[in-house]
C-alpha positions as CSV (number, residue, x, y, z in Angstrom):
1,M,25.2,-1.0,-8.4
2,K,25.3,1.6,-5.7
3,G,24.2,2.3,-2.0
4,E,20.3,2.4,-1.5
5,L,18.9,5.0,-3.6
6,T,17.1,8.2,-1.4
7,E,13.9,9.8,-2.1
8,S,15.6,13.2,-3.9
9,E,18.0,10.5,-5.5
10,F,14.9,8.8,-6.9
11,Q,12.9,12.5,-7.7
12,E,14.7,13.3,-9.8
13,I,15.2,10.3,-11.9
14,I,11.5,10.9,-12.4
15,R,11.6,14.7,-12.6
16,R,14.0,13.9,-15.8
17,R,12.1,11.3,-17.6
18,S,8.6,13.6,-17.1
19,N,9.8,16.6,-18.9
20,G,11.9,14.5,-21.2
21,E,15.1,14.8,-20.6
22,I,15.5,10.6,-20.8
23,N,13.6,8.2,-23.1
24,F,11.8,5.5,-21.4
25,P,14.8,3.0,-22.5
26,Q,17.5,5.1,-20.4
27,F,14.5,5.8,-17.4
28,L,14.9,1.1,-17.2
29,E,18.3,1.3,-17.3
30,E,19.1,4.5,-14.9
31,L,16.0,2.5,-12.3
32,S,17.8,-1.0,-12.5
33,Q,21.1,0.7,-11.7
34,Q,19.4,1.3,-8.6
35,G,18.7,-1.1,-7.9
36,I,15.4,-0.5,-8.9
37,N,13.4,-4.3,-10.2
38,E,9.9,-3.3,-10.9
39,Y,6.7,-0.6,-10.4
40,E,3.3,-0.6,-10.5
41,I,0.9,1.2,-11.3
42,E,-2.6,1.5,-10.2
43,V,-4.3,3.4,-13.9
44,A,-7.8,4.4,-11.5
45,T,-5.1,7.0,-10.0
46,G,-1.9,6.9,-12.0
47,Q,0.3,6.2,-8.7
48,A,4.0,4.3,-8.7
49,T,4.9,1.8,-6.5
50,Y,8.6,1.4,-7.5
51,R,10.5,-1.2,-5.3
52,G,14.0,-2.7,-5.4
53,G,15.4,-4.9,-2.9
54,H,15.9,-2.9,-0.3
55,S,13.6,0.8,-0.8
56,E,10.1,1.4,-2.2
57,F,9.3,4.2,-3.5
58,K,6.0,5.9,-3.9
59,T,4.7,8.4,-6.6
60,D,1.4,10.7,-6.1
61,S,-1.7,10.6,-7.8
62,Q,-2.2,12.0,-10.7
63,V,-5.8,11.3,-11.8
64,S,-8.4,9.4,-11.0
65,L,-10.0,8.0,-13.8
66,V,-13.2,4.9,-13.6
67,I,-11.8,2.0,-14.7
68,S,-14.4,0.3,-17.3
69,D,-15.6,-2.5,-15.9
70,E,-15.4,-4.7,-19.1
71,F,-12.5,-5.8,-19.9
72,N,-11.8,-5.5,-23.6
73,R,-8.1,-7.5,-24.5
74,N,-8.4,-6.1,-28.6
75,K,-8.9,-2.4,-26.8
76,A,-5.4,-3.0,-24.5
77,L,-3.9,-5.0,-26.7
78,E,-4.3,-1.5,-29.1
79,A,-2.6,1.4,-26.1
80,I,-0.1,-0.6,-25.3
81,A,0.9,-0.7,-29.3
82,N,0.4,3.3,-29.2
83,I,2.4,3.7,-26.4
84,S,3.9,6.8,-27.5
85,L,0.9,8.6,-25.9
86,P,0.9,10.4,-23.0
87,F,1.2,8.2,-19.5
88,L,-2.0,9.6,-18.5
89,D,-2.9,9.3,-22.4
90,F,-2.4,6.0,-22.1
91,L,-3.7,5.5,-18.1
92,K,-6.6,6.9,-19.7
93,E,-7.0,4.6,-22.6
94,M,-5.5,1.6,-20.3
95,A,-8.8,2.9,-18.0
96,G,-10.9,2.5,-21.2
97,A,-9.7,-0.5,-21.9
98,G,-11.4,-2.2,-18.1
99,I,-6.8,-2.6,-17.3
100,V,-6.9,-1.9,-12.6
101,T,-3.3,-2.1,-12.8
102,Y,0.5,-3.0,-13.7
103,R,3.9,-4.6,-13.2
104,V,6.3,-3.9,-14.8
105,Y,9.1,-6.5,-14.2
106,I,12.6,-3.8,-15.4
107,R,15.4,-6.8,-15.7
108,E,13.1,-9.2,-17.3
109,K,12.1,-6.5,-20.2
110,K,8.3,-7.6,-19.2
111,V,4.9,-5.5,-18.8
112,I,1.9,-8.2,-17.2
113,Y,-1.1,-5.5,-17.3
114,I,-4.3,-8.0,-14.9
115,G,-8.0,-6.6,-15.5
116,I,-11.1,-5.9,-13.5
117,R,-11.4,-9.5,-12.7
118,E,-7.6,-10.6,-12.9
119,E,-7.8,-11.0,-16.5
120,K,-3.6,-10.5,-17.8
121,L,-2.2,-9.6,-20.2
122,E,1.9,-11.0,-21.0
123,E,4.0,-7.8,-22.7
124,Q,7.7,-8.3,-23.8
125,L,8.9,-4.3,-24.0
126,K,11.4,-4.3,-26.9
127,V,14.0,-1.4,-24.9
């Protein structure tokens, strides 16, 4: 692990992922190498908070979605299975399934999706 991650280094990783220069497994690896252990996505806005031992970075909001007031486990599982969706389309599917937020635990390669009434879905990443 290098020293503390700067805002510009962090933004460069995000830019490269957004432009498709690195794939999802490479993205997670780069974040991990820079000391980022987890991140959380707010589905309604697309805002992400990345956390490491010594740093925290937030991205800007990207959308304004309405979260369904009904949690639909099957719909959420379908969206998760179709992970190749573009990010904003994935968020729309998650919002429609009643998912409020999700947390990615990089080292554990695990994601926990949290529904409108604190329902939880856990997924082991295959990266």
